[in-house]
Backbone and ligand atoms as CSV (ligand in chain L), in Angstrom:
chain,resi,resn,atom,element,x,y,z
A,1,UNK,N,N,2.969,-46.166,-9.010
A,1,UNK,CA,C,3.376,-44.832,-8.562
A,1,UNK,C,C,4.776,-44.525,-9.096
A,2,UNK,N,N,4.982,-43.274,-9.449
A,2,UNK,CA,C,6.293,-42.878,-9.957
A,2,UNK,C,C,7.359,-43.061,-8.871
A,3,UNK,N,N,8.531,-43.557,-9.301
A,3,UNK,CA,C,9.597,-43.865,-8.336
A,3,UNK,C,C,10.006,-42.658,-7.486
A,4,UNK,N,N,10.024,-41.486,-8.142
A,4,UNK,CA,C,10.457,-40.286,-7.417
A,4,UNK,C,C,9.595,-39.991,-6.190
A,5,UNK,N,N,8.337,-40.402,-6.252
A,5,UNK,CA,C,7.432,-40.134,-5.127
A,5,UNK,C,C,7.699,-41.038,-3.928
A,6,UNK,N,N,8.522,-42.079,-4.148
A,6,UNK,CA,C,8.812,-43.012,-3.053
A,6,UNK,C,C,10.066,-42.622,-2.284
A,7,UNK,N,N,10.751,-41.561,-2.702
A,7,UNK,CA,C,12.002,-41.175,-2.035
A,7,UNK,C,C,11.729,-40.447,-0.726
A,8,UNK,N,N,12.773,-40.417,0.102
A,8,UNK,CA,C,12.667,-39.691,1.375
A,8,UNK,C,C,12.423,-38.200,1.130
A,9,UNK,N,N,13.073,-37.669,0.082
A,9,UNK,CA,C,12.881,-36.257,-0.242
A,9,UNK,C,C,11.416,-35.959,-0.576
A,10,UNK,N,N,10.806,-36.841,-1.347
A,10,UNK,CA,C,9.400,-36.647,-1.706
A,10,UNK,C,C,8.518,-36.705,-0.455
A,11,UNK,N,N,8.840,-37.604,0.457
A,11,UNK,CA,C,8.071,-37.696,1.709
A,11,UNK,C,C,8.203,-36.416,2.520
A,12,UNK,N,N,9.420,-35.854,2.524
A,12,UNK,CA,C,9.623,-34.601,3.262
A,12,UNK,C,C,8.824,-33.451,2.650
A,13,UNK,N,N,8.784,-33.417,1.304
A,13,UNK,CA,C,7.964,-32.382,0.645
A,13,UNK,C,C,6.497,-32.549,0.994
A,14,UNK,N,N,6.061,-33.795,1.038
A,14,UNK,CA,C,4.664,-34.059,1.389
A,14,UNK,C,C,4.358,-33.579,2.808
A,15,UNK,N,N,5.313,-33.829,3.720
A,15,UNK,CA,C,5.132,-33.363,5.101
A,15,UNK,C,C,5.043,-31.840,5.145
A,16,UNK,N,N,5.882,-31.179,4.353
A,16,UNK,CA,C,5.843,-29.711,4.293
A,16,UNK,C,C,4.477,-29.227,3.808
A,17,UNK,N,N,3.965,-29.905,2.802
A,17,UNK,CA,C,2.681,-29.510,2.239
A,17,UNK,C,C,1.569,-29.684,3.278
A,18,UNK,N,N,1.596,-30.799,3.988
A,18,UNK,CA,C,0.573,-31.048,5.014
A,18,UNK,C,C,0.677,-29.996,6.129
A,19,UNK,N,N,1.931,-29.669,6.502
A,19,UNK,CA,C,2.134,-28.651,7.544
A,19,UNK,C,C,1.594,-27.289,7.089
A,20,UNK,N,N,1.812,-26.959,5.816
A,20,UNK,CA,C,1.316,-25.678,5.292
A,20,UNK,C,C,-0.208,-25.644,5.304
A,21,UNK,N,N,-0.836,-26.730,4.874
A,21,UNK,CA,C,-2.306,-26.781,4.889
A,21,UNK,C,C,-2.841,-26.670,6.318
A,22,UNK,N,N,-2.192,-27.375,7.228
A,22,UNK,CA,C,-2.646,-27.353,8.623
A,22,UNK,C,C,-2.516,-25.938,9.197
A,23,UNK,N,N,-1.370,-25.312,8.912
A,23,UNK,CA,C,-1.156,-23.938,9.388
A,23,UNK,C,C,-2.188,-23.000,8.782
A,24,UNK,N,N,-2.428,-23.161,7.478
A,24,UNK,CA,C,-3.431,-22.318,6.816
A,24,UNK,C,C,-4.797,-22.439,7.492
A,25,UNK,N,N,-5.191,-23.680,7.811
A,25,UNK,CA,C,-6.497,-23.898,8.438
A,25,UNK,C,C,-6.597,-23.169,9.774
A,26,UNK,N,N,-5.510,-23.209,10.540
A,26,UNK,CA,C,-5.523,-22.571,11.859
A,26,UNK,C,C,-5.520,-21.044,11.728
A,27,UNK,N,N,-4.661,-20.515,10.859
A,27,UNK,CA,C,-4.635,-19.051,10.735
A,27,UNK,C,C,-5.897,-18.530,10.042
A,28,UNK,N,N,-6.552,-19.375,9.233
A,28,UNK,CA,C,-7.830,-18.974,8.632
A,28,UNK,C,C,-8.868,-18.763,9.730
A,29,UNK,N,N,-8.887,-19.654,10.702
A,29,UNK,CA,C,-9.821,-19.505,11.830
A,29,UNK,C,C,-9.498,-18.252,12.632
A,30,UNK,N,N,-8.203,-18.033,12.856
A,30,UNK,CA,C,-7.777,-16.844,13.589
A,30,UNK,C,C,-8.194,-15.577,12.834
A,31,UNK,N,N,-7.980,-15.573,11.523
A,31,UNK,CA,C,-8.303,-14.384,10.727
A,31,UNK,C,C,-9.809,-14.125,10.714
A,32,UNK,N,N,-10.598,-15.188,10.621
A,32,UNK,CA,C,-12.050,-15.011,10.623
A,32,UNK,C,C,-12.520,-14.395,11.936
A,33,UNK,N,N,-12.048,-14.971,13.029
A,33,UNK,CA,C,-12.363,-14.432,14.352
A,33,UNK,C,C,-11.810,-13.013,14.495
A,34,UNK,N,N,-10.560,-12.838,14.062
A,34,UNK,CA,C,-9.877,-11.552,14.222
A,34,UNK,C,C,-10.588,-10.425,13.503
A,35,UNK,N,N,-11.013,-10.646,12.274
A,35,UNK,CA,C,-11.651,-9.557,11.525
A,35,UNK,C,C,-13.092,-9.308,11.982
A,36,UNK,N,N,-13.754,-10.347,12.527
A,36,UNK,CA,C,-15.051,-10.086,13.169
A,36,UNK,C,C,-14.864,-9.150,14.362
A,37,UNK,N,N,-13.850,-9.452,15.157
A,37,UNK,CA,C,-13.575,-8.649,16.348
A,37,UNK,C,C,-13.082,-7.256,15.960
A,38,UNK,N,N,-12.286,-7.188,14.902
A,38,UNK,CA,C,-11.799,-5.903,14.390
A,38,UNK,C,C,-12.981,-4.997,14.031
A,39,UNK,N,N,-13.969,-5.569,13.314
A,39,UNK,CA,C,-15.154,-4.787,12.936
A,39,UNK,C,C,-15.891,-4.299,14.186
A,40,UNK,N,N,-16.104,-5.207,15.141
A,40,UNK,CA,C,-16.794,-4.832,16.381
A,40,UNK,C,C,-16.044,-3.718,17.096
A,41,UNK,N,N,-14.728,-3.833,17.106
A,41,UNK,CA,C,-13.890,-2.847,17.791
A,41,UNK,C,C,-13.962,-1.478,17.108
A,42,UNK,N,N,-13.921,-1.459,15.789
A,42,UNK,CA,C,-13.964,-0.148,15.127
A,42,UNK,C,C,-15.363,0.471,15.270
A,43,UNK,N,N,-16.404,-0.376,15.365
A,43,UNK,CA,C,-17.749,0.187,15.591
A,43,UNK,C,C,-17.856,0.779,16.996
A,44,UNK,N,N,-17.225,0.127,17.978
A,44,UNK,CA,C,-17.216,0.683,19.343
A,44,UNK,C,C,-16.491,2.013,19.370
A,45,UNK,N,N,-15.395,2.082,18.643
A,45,UNK,CA,C,-14.612,3.316,18.566
A,45,UNK,C,C,-15.415,4.429,17.883
A,46,UNK,N,N,-16.145,4.077,16.845
A,46,UNK,CA,C,-16.955,5.071,16.139
A,46,UNK,C,C,-18.106,5.562,17.004
A,47,UNK,N,N,-18.644,4.670,17.838
A,47,UNK,CA,C,-19.691,5.079,18.785
A,47,UNK,C,C,-19.114,6.068,19.792
A,48,UNK,N,N,-17.945,5.714,20.332
A,48,UNK,CA,C,-17.319,6.560,21.350
A,48,UNK,C,C,-16.891,7.916,20.782
A,49,UNK,N,N,-16.335,7.902,19.586
A,49,UNK,CA,C,-15.776,9.142,19.029
A,49,UNK,C,C,-16.783,9.998,18.278
A,50,UNK,N,N,-17.736,9.355,17.616
A,50,UNK,CA,C,-18.641,10.124,16.750
A,50,UNK,C,C,-20.119,9.886,17.042
A,51,UNK,N,N,-20.416,9.033,18.024
A,51,UNK,CA,C,-21.815,8.769,18.358
A,51,UNK,C,C,-22.569,7.994,17.288
A,52,UNK,N,N,-21.831,7.296,16.403
A,52,UNK,CA,C,-22.502,6.485,15.371
A,52,UNK,C,C,-22.868,5.137,15.999
A,53,UNK,N,N,-24.174,4.887,16.126
A,53,UNK,CA,C,-24.638,3.680,16.818
A,53,UNK,C,C,-24.192,2.410,16.087
A,54,UNK,N,N,-23.883,1.380,16.875
A,54,UNK,CA,C,-23.424,0.108,16.304
A,54,UNK,C,C,-24.527,-0.587,15.502
A,55,UNK,N,N,-25.772,-0.222,15.772
A,55,UNK,CA,C,-26.894,-0.814,15.034
A,55,UNK,C,C,-27.121,-0.119,13.687
A,56,UNK,N,N,-26.499,1.028,13.479
A,56,UNK,CA,C,-26.617,1.728,12.200
A,56,UNK,C,C,-25.726,1.024,11.180
A,57,UNK,N,N,-26.312,0.645,10.059
A,57,UNK,CA,C,-25.515,-0.011,9.021
A,57,UNK,C,C,-25.810,0.632,7.664
A,58,UNK,N,N,-24.955,0.324,6.701
A,58,UNK,CA,C,-25.147,0.850,5.347
A,58,UNK,C,C,-24.772,-0.256,4.360
A,59,UNK,N,N,-25.519,-0.358,3.294
A,59,UNK,CA,C,-25.170,-1.312,2.238
A,59,UNK,C,C,-25.320,-0.662,0.869
A,60,UNK,N,N,-25.280,0.658,0.851
A,60,UNK,CA,C,-25.517,1.340,-0.428
A,60,UNK,C,C,-24.311,2.096,-0.983
A,61,UNK,N,N,-23.310,2.374,-0.165
A,61,UNK,CA,C,-22.166,3.137,-0.677
A,61,UNK,C,C,-21.222,2.234,-1.466
A,62,UNK,N,N,-20.961,2.577,-2.706
A,62,UNK,CA,C,-20.011,1.795,-3.502
A,62,UNK,C,C,-18.966,2.689,-4.159
A,63,UNK,N,N,-19.131,3.987,-4.062
A,63,UNK,CA,C,-18.189,4.932,-4.638
A,63,UNK,C,C,-17.399,5.601,-3.506
A,64,UNK,N,N,-16.086,5.349,-3.458
A,64,UNK,CA,C,-15.279,5.895,-2.356
A,64,UNK,C,C,-15.345,7.421,-2.250
A,65,UNK,N,N,-15.654,8.080,-3.351
A,65,UNK,CA,C,-15.685,9.544,-3.303
A,65,UNK,C,C,-17.053,10.080,-2.857
A,66,UNK,N,N,-18.029,9.177,-2.711
A,66,UNK,CA,C,-19.364,9.610,-2.285
A,66,UNK,C,C,-19.902,8.698,-1.191
A,67,UNK,N,N,-19.135,8.545,-0.124
A,67,UNK,CA,C,-19.560,7.654,0.951
A,67,UNK,C,C,-20.333,8.426,2.019
A,68,UNK,N,N,-21.218,7.695,2.702
A,68,UNK,CA,C,-21.872,8.274,3.869
A,68,UNK,C,C,-20.834,8.352,5.001
A,69,UNK,N,N,-21.204,9.012,6.065
A,69,UNK,CA,C,-20.287,9.204,7.195
A,69,UNK,C,C,-19.809,7.861,7.750
A,70,UNK,N,N,-20.743,6.931,7.897
A,70,UNK,CA,C,-20.417,5.616,8.451
A,70,UNK,C,C,-19.363,4.894,7.608
A,71,UNK,N,N,-19.603,4.783,6.314
A,71,UNK,CA,C,-18.655,4.073,5.442
A,71,UNK,C,C,-17.322,4.809,5.369
A,72,UNK,N,N,-17.384,6.127,5.371
A,72,UNK,CA,C,-16.171,6.919,5.340
A,72,UNK,C,C,-15.320,6.656,6.582
A,73,UNK,N,N,-15.979,6.567,7.739
A,73,UNK,CA,C,-15.247,6.313,8.987
A,73,UNK,C,C,-14.677,4.880,9.022
A,74,UNK,N,N,-15.412,3.929,8.485
A,74,UNK,CA,C,-14.873,2.560,8.408
A,74,UNK,C,C,-13.634,2.562,7.506
A,75,UNK,N,N,-13.749,3.214,6.352
A,75,UNK,CA,C,-12.619,3.313,5.426
A,75,UNK,C,C,-11.398,3.978,6.066
A,76,UNK,N,N,-11.653,5.025,6.844
A,76,UNK,CA,C,-10.547,5.698,7.537
A,76,UNK,C,C,-9.811,4.755,8.473
A,77,UNK,N,N,-10.591,3.906,9.152
A,77,UNK,CA,C,-9.967,2.980,10.099
A,77,UNK,C,C,-9.237,1.841,9.375
A,78,UNK,N,N,-9.781,1.400,8.264
A,78,UNK,CA,C,-9.065,0.393,7.467
A,78,UNK,C,C,-7.701,0.960,7.067
A,79,UNK,N,N,-7.701,2.187,6.637
A,79,UNK,CA,C,-6.451,2.855,6.240
A,79,UNK,C,C,-5.511,3.033,7.433
A,80,UNK,N,N,-6.089,3.488,8.543
A,80,UNK,CA,C,-5.286,3.764,9.744
A,80,UNK,C,C,-4.527,2.523,10.227
A,81,UNK,N,N,-5.134,1.363,10.110
A,81,UNK,CA,C,-4.507,0.142,10.619
A,81,UNK,C,C,-3.673,-0.597,9.568
A,82,UNK,N,N,-3.485,0.003,8.402
A,82,UNK,CA,C,-2.647,-0.662,7.402
A,82,UNK,C,C,-1.171,-0.411,7.684
A,83,UNK,N,N,-0.413,-1.473,7.730
A,83,UNK,CA,C,1.006,-1.383,8.073
A,83,UNK,C,C,1.785,-0.486,7.109
A,84,UNK,N,N,1.422,-0.464,5.854
A,84,UNK,CA,C,2.217,0.268,4.862
A,84,UNK,C,C,1.480,1.485,4.291
A,85,UNK,N,N,0.634,2.089,5.114
A,85,UNK,CA,C,-0.161,3.214,4.613
A,85,UNK,C,C,0.685,4.435,4.283
A,86,UNK,N,N,1.822,4.579,4.942
A,86,UNK,CA,C,2.610,5.787,4.745
A,86,UNK,C,C,3.780,5.602,3.786
A,87,UNK,N,N,3.935,4.437,3.248
A,87,UNK,CA,C,5.022,4.238,2.296
A,87,UNK,C,C,4.486,4.454,0.883
A,88,UNK,N,N,5.368,4.605,-0.042
A,88,UNK,CA,C,4.942,4.756,-1.433
A,88,UNK,C,C,4.481,3.420,-2.005
A,89,UNK,N,N,4.687,2.336,-1.236
A,89,UNK,CA,C,4.385,0.997,-1.747
A,89,UNK,C,C,2.898,0.772,-2.008
A,90,UNK,N,N,2.066,0.847,-0.951
A,90,UNK,CA,C,0.687,0.459,-1.162
A,90,UNK,C,C,-0.317,1.158,-0.273
A,91,UNK,N,N,-0.622,0.558,0.854
A,91,UNK,CA,C,-1.822,0.933,1.592
A,91,UNK,C,C,-2.883,-0.096,1.260
A,92,UNK,N,N,-4.113,0.113,1.734
A,92,UNK,CA,C,-5.162,-0.898,1.535
A,92,UNK,C,C,-5.400,-1.227,0.056
A,93,UNK,N,N,-5.739,-2.483,-0.193
A,93,UNK,CA,C,-6.093,-2.931,-1.550
A,93,UNK,C,C,-7.582,-2.703,-1.747
A,94,UNK,N,N,-7.956,-1.451,-1.987
A,94,UNK,CA,C,-9.384,-1.107,-2.107
A,94,UNK,C,C,-10.044,-1.894,-3.235
A,95,UNK,N,N,-9.264,-2.253,-4.234
A,95,UNK,CA,C,-9.828,-2.955,-5.388
A,95,UNK,C,C,-10.405,-4.326,-5.006
A,96,UNK,N,N,-9.920,-4.891,-3.891
A,96,UNK,CA,C,-10.377,-6.217,-3.461
A,96,UNK,C,C,-11.759,-6.211,-2.824
A,97,UNK,N,N,-12.153,-5.077,-2.268
A,97,UNK,CA,C,-13.280,-5.092,-1.329
A,97,UNK,C,C,-14.590,-4.618,-1.953
A,98,UNK,N,N,-15.677,-5.188,-1.485
A,98,UNK,CA,C,-17.009,-4.707,-1.842
A,98,UNK,C,C,-17.485,-3.886,-0.649
A,99,UNK,N,N,-17.373,-2.572,-0.741
A,99,UNK,CA,C,-17.664,-1.740,0.424
A,99,UNK,C,C,-19.145,-1.716,0.793
A,100,UNK,N,N,-20.017,-2.205,-0.081
A,100,UNK,CA,C,-21.434,-2.294,0.298
A,100,UNK,C,C,-21.655,-3.396,1.347
A,101,UNK,N,N,-20.625,-4.231,1.551
A,101,UNK,CA,C,-20.750,-5.318,2.529
A,101,UNK,C,C,-19.963,-5.065,3.816
A,102,UNK,N,N,-19.377,-3.886,3.949
A,102,UNK,CA,C,-18.552,-3.627,5.127
A,102,UNK,C,C,-19.308,-3.842,6.441
A,103,UNK,N,N,-20.582,-3.520,6.456
A,103,UNK,CA,C,-21.340,-3.655,7.705
A,103,UNK,C,C,-21.918,-5.055,7.906
A,104,UNK,N,N,-21.835,-5.905,6.895
A,104,UNK,CA,C,-22.457,-7.224,7.025
A,104,UNK,C,C,-21.462,-8.378,6.905
A,105,UNK,N,N,-20.265,-8.113,6.400
A,105,UNK,CA,C,-19.308,-9.200,6.177
A,105,UNK,C,C,-17.884,-8.689,6.443
A,106,UNK,N,N,-17.376,-9.023,7.605
A,106,UNK,CA,C,-16.075,-8.471,8.002
A,106,UNK,C,C,-14.931,-8.998,7.132
A,107,UNK,N,N,-15.171,-10.060,6.357
A,107,UNK,CA,C,-14.124,-10.545,5.458
A,107,UNK,C,C,-13.813,-9.512,4.363
A,108,UNK,N,N,-14.781,-8.662,4.063
A,108,UNK,CA,C,-14.531,-7.593,3.089
A,108,UNK,C,C,-13.526,-6.575,3.642
A,109,UNK,N,N,-13.438,-6.468,4.958
A,109,UNK,CA,C,-12.409,-5.635,5.577
A,109,UNK,C,C,-11.055,-6.333,5.462
A,110,UNK,N,N,-11.042,-7.619,5.737
A,110,UNK,CA,C,-9.794,-8.396,5.666
A,110,UNK,C,C,-9.164,-8.298,4.279
A,111,UNK,N,N,-10.000,-8.327,3.249
A,111,UNK,CA,C,-9.492,-8.321,1.870
A,111,UNK,C,C,-8.742,-7.029,1.526
A,112,UNK,N,N,-9.004,-5.969,2.258
A,112,UNK,CA,C,-8.262,-4.711,2.052
A,112,UNK,C,C,-6.784,-4.864,2.403
A,113,UNK,N,N,-6.468,-5.864,3.205
A,113,UNK,CA,C,-5.089,-6.068,3.664
A,113,UNK,C,C,-4.359,-7.165,2.891
A,114,UNK,N,N,-5.018,-7.696,1.889
A,114,UNK,CA,C,-4.396,-8.757,1.065
A,114,UNK,C,C,-3.776,-8.145,-0.188
A,115,UNK,N,N,-2.956,-8.911,-0.899
A,115,UNK,CA,C,-2.407,-8.393,-2.153
A,115,UNK,C,C,-3.537,-7.979,-3.101
A,116,UNK,N,N,-3.267,-7.005,-3.972
A,116,UNK,CA,C,-4.335,-6.433,-4.799
A,116,UNK,C,C,-4.812,-7.302,-5.966
A,117,UNK,N,N,-4.186,-8.425,-6.175
A,117,UNK,CA,C,-4.683,-9.311,-7.232
A,117,UNK,C,C,-4.957,-10.696,-6.660
A,118,UNK,N,N,-6.036,-11.290,-7.107
A,118,UNK,CA,C,-6.336,-12.684,-6.763
A,118,UNK,C,C,-7.233,-12.891,-5.563
A,119,UNK,N,N,-7.689,-11.817,-4.909
A,119,UNK,CA,C,-8.480,-12.000,-3.684
A,119,UNK,C,C,-9.856,-11.348,-3.710
A,120,UNK,N,N,-10.143,-10.615,-4.759
A,120,UNK,CA,C,-11.428,-9.906,-4.853
A,120,UNK,C,C,-12.623,-10.857,-4.731
A,121,UNK,N,N,-12.479,-12.047,-5.295
A,121,UNK,CA,C,-13.615,-12.975,-5.318
A,121,UNK,C,C,-13.565,-14.026,-4.204
A,122,UNK,N,N,-12.721,-13.807,-3.192
A,122,UNK,CA,C,-12.652,-14.776,-2.093
A,122,UNK,C,C,-13.643,-14.389,-0.996
A,123,UNK,N,N,-14.711,-15.179,-0.823
A,123,UNK,CA,C,-15.805,-14.761,0.057
A,123,UNK,C,C,-15.586,-15.010,1.549
A,124,UNK,N,N,-14.557,-15.789,1.895
A,124,UNK,CA,C,-14.386,-16.132,3.310
A,124,UNK,C,C,-12.951,-16.572,3.574
A,125,UNK,N,N,-12.609,-16.676,4.852
A,125,UNK,CA,C,-11.275,-17.149,5.238
A,125,UNK,C,C,-11.050,-18.555,4.685
A,126,UNK,N,N,-12.100,-19.351,4.747
A,126,UNK,CA,C,-12.018,-20.732,4.308
A,126,UNK,C,C,-11.638,-20.871,2.835
A,127,UNK,N,N,-11.998,-19.880,2.025
A,127,UNK,CA,C,-11.726,-19.945,0.583
A,127,UNK,C,C,-10.467,-19.169,0.179
A,128,UNK,N,N,-9.740,-18.674,1.169
A,128,UNK,CA,C,-8.572,-17.830,0.889
A,128,UNK,C,C,-7.296,-18.620,1.131
A,129,UNK,N,N,-6.302,-18.404,0.276
A,129,UNK,CA,C,-5.071,-19.184,0.412
A,129,UNK,C,C,-4.143,-18.628,1.498
A,130,UNK,N,N,-3.093,-19.389,1.766
A,130,UNK,CA,C,-2.123,-19.079,2.811
A,130,UNK,C,C,-1.609,-17.643,2.675
A,131,UNK,N,N,-1.203,-17.278,1.475
A,131,UNK,CA,C,-0.611,-15.961,1.227
A,131,UNK,C,C,-1.583,-14.821,1.556
A,132,UNK,N,N,-2.820,-14.982,1.179
A,132,UNK,CA,C,-3.821,-13.948,1.446
A,132,UNK,C,C,-4.075,-13.772,2.930
A,133,UNK,N,N,-4.168,-14.888,3.637
A,133,UNK,CA,C,-4.451,-14.827,5.073
A,133,UNK,C,C,-3.261,-14.233,5.832
A,134,UNK,N,N,-2.070,-14.683,5.485
A,134,UNK,CA,C,-0.867,-14.124,6.123
A,134,UNK,C,C,-0.795,-12.618,5.857
A,135,UNK,N,N,-1.083,-12.219,4.622
A,135,UNK,CA,C,-1.069,-10.795,4.277
A,135,UNK,C,C,-2.050,-10.005,5.124
A,136,UNK,N,N,-3.267,-10.538,5.268
A,136,UNK,CA,C,-4.293,-9.833,6.042
A,136,UNK,C,C,-3.868,-9.678,7.503
A,137,UNK,N,N,-3.332,-10.764,8.076
A,137,UNK,CA,C,-2.935,-10.717,9.488
A,137,UNK,C,C,-1.726,-9.803,9.700
A,138,UNK,N,N,-0.797,-9.820,8.764
A,138,UNK,CA,C,0.417,-9.020,8.922
A,138,UNK,C,C,0.179,-7.543,8.591
A,139,UNK,N,N,-0.533,-7.277,7.517
A,139,UNK,CA,C,-0.702,-5.888,7.075
A,139,UNK,C,C,-1.675,-5.090,7.928
A,140,UNK,N,N,-2.565,-5.783,8.638
A,140,UNK,CA,C,-3.485,-5.088,9.544
A,140,UNK,C,C,-2.842,-5.049,10.926
A,141,UNK,N,N,-2.327,-3.887,11.302
A,141,UNK,CA,C,-1.559,-3.832,12.561
A,141,UNK,C,C,-2.445,-4.044,13.790
A,142,UNK,N,N,-3.755,-3.907,13.634
A,142,UNK,CA,C,-4.663,-4.194,14.754
A,142,UNK,C,C,-4.523,-5.659,15.190
A,143,UNK,N,N,-4.185,-6.539,14.253
A,143,UNK,CA,C,-4.060,-7.971,14.540
A,143,UNK,C,C,-2.897,-8.286,15.487
A,144,UNK,N,N,-2.035,-7.292,15.726
A,144,UNK,CA,C,-0.977,-7.472,16.722
A,144,UNK,C,C,-1.578,-7.881,18.068
A,145,UNK,N,N,-2.845,-7.531,18.301
A,145,UNK,CA,C,-3.546,-7.930,19.530
A,145,UNK,C,C,-3.502,-9.437,19.772
A,146,UNK,N,N,-3.359,-10.217,18.701
A,146,UNK,CA,C,-3.391,-11.676,18.840
A,146,UNK,C,C,-2.009,-12.310,18.931
A,147,UNK,N,N,-0.971,-11.498,18.886
A,147,UNK,CA,C,0.380,-12.061,18.876
A,147,UNK,C,C,1.221,-11.500,20.018
A,148,UNK,N,N,1.972,-12.380,20.651
A,148,UNK,CA,C,2.890,-11.948,21.704
A,148,UNK,C,C,4.132,-11.320,21.070
A,149,UNK,N,N,4.622,-11.964,20.022
A,149,UNK,CA,C,5.805,-11.436,19.343
A,149,UNK,C,C,5.444,-10.181,18.561
A,150,UNK,N,N,6.424,-9.295,18.429
A,150,UNK,CA,C,6.214,-8.076,17.658
A,150,UNK,C,C,6.288,-8.409,16.171
A,151,UNK,N,N,5.174,-8.266,15.479
A,151,UNK,CA,C,5.166,-8.581,14.048
A,151,UNK,C,C,5.949,-7.539,13.256
L,1,ZN,ZN,ZN,-22.482,4.138,3.432
């Protein structure tokens, strides 16, 4: 083994790496649960506000300019809960998401809150890195429901 890896500094870096992986695993579970619940919550809201039944689903809309009412309302809520929707910076990363899966895979909602590069092909929380998961939890203000501290 290389001598540098035997130093106390190297051991501390290793501990940091293990802590980061452990944290990632825990927040990945939180994000998976959180975005499932987020989807359920926005469907309840759509039922209450527009009478769109929770059993109604769509898997055919892929063009944001030609969405059905259901997909349009989901998109509106994704936008509404984005932390930076009103700044010139960003808003949802629409390029990341496959909107034909919005009703069947809540991770496609989560991906709207991640950085716009590097996450389009991430199919689940388990396959997403620390940065993507933190971005999703922080940029989606609905996730404040899971935190005592003000994000
Ligand atoms: Zn649709």
